[in-house]
N, C-alpha and C positions, 0 to 999 in steps of 0.2 A: 578238311576238319574231321578225316578219319581215316583210318585203313580200311582197305576193301576185306582183308581177312576177316575184320571185326564188323564192318558194315553187313555182310552176308550171313553171320551166324544167326540161327532162328531162336526166337525167345523160347522161354521153358514151356509155353502152353502149347508148342508144337508149330504154331503157324508160322509162316515162312516172310514174315515182314522184316525182319533182320532191323539192325539198329539205325534205321533211316531217320527215325525222330530223333534220335540223339545226334546224328549228323549235324540235321538241320537247325536245332537248337545251340549247338556248338558254333555254327558258322555265325548266327543271327547275333548270340552274345558276345561272340569274340569282337565282330564289327561294331556294336553298339558301346560297348567299353572303352575301344580304342577310340573310336570316332569322338564319343563325349571328353574323353580324357585330352584328344588332340585340342579340341575347342576351347575347352576350360582352361588347359596351359598356355594357350594362344591369347586369349584375352587377360588372364591372369597375369602374365609376363608382361603384357602392354600396359594393365595397369601399375605393375610395379616399376618398370622400367622406363615406361614412355616411348618406347619404339616396338616395332614388330620384326620377328625373326623366325625363319623358316627352321631352324636347327630346333626351335624350342616347340614347334606342332611336332615335329618328327620325335623329338623324346617323348613328349607327351602321348604320342599314339602307341610307342613302345611300351610306355608305362602303363598305358590301359590295357595292352596285350599280357603285358607282364601279372599285372593284379589278378585279370580274370583265369588265367590259363588253369589254374588248379583245379575251379568248379565250373569251366564253361558249359560243361553237358547237363548240368543239372541246376544252374540258375536261372533264374525267371529273367525275361528279357527288360522288365523294369527294374530288377535289382541289379542287371549289368549297366545301366545307365548310372545308378547311384555309385556302384563301383569304379566304374571309370571317372566319374566326377572326383571321388575322394582320392583316387590314385594321383590325380592331377594336383590336387591340394597335398598331397605327401611328397611328391615329385619336386613342388615348389617349395615346401619346408626344408626338405633335405638339401635343396641347393642353396637355400639362406644358411643353413648350417654349415654346410661345405665352404661356403665363402667366409663365415666367421672363423672358422677353424683354419682357414688357408689351406684346404686340401686342393690338391692340383689334379681335377679330372676334367679335362677339356671335353670330353664324351660324355660326361655325367653318367658314365656306365654303373658306378657303385651305387649312386642314387637311384637312380632307374631299376637295375636289377635288385639290390638289397632292399630299399625303401619299399619301391611298389611292390615288388615280390613277396615282402614279407606282410604287407598290408594284403 
C-alpha cells in the first residue's frame, strides 16, 4: 500500500514518523471497500439471478478496489465500506445496462473499471 521512498519521508514538522499512518489507512480502506463490494455483489447477483457465481465475487472485489483507489489514503474506514457497497450497486447496474444494450464484455472490464472507477 505504499512505496518505501514515500513511506520514509519525514513530515514537515521534522519528526521522522514518515507516512506510516497513510500506509495503514490505505491498507485498511482498500480491504474494507473490496470486501464489502465482493459480498454485496455476491448476494445481489444471487437475488437477481438465483444462483451463486464466483466470477461475480471476483469482479465485485475488483470493482470495490477500483472505486476506492483514488482516495484510499484519506477516506475514513466507515466511508470505505459505503464506497464498496455503492460500487457493487454500480457494477450490478452497469451489468444490467450492458445486457440491455447487448454489449459483449464477458469479463465485465468496461463495467468494472468504467462504472466503478467513475464512482
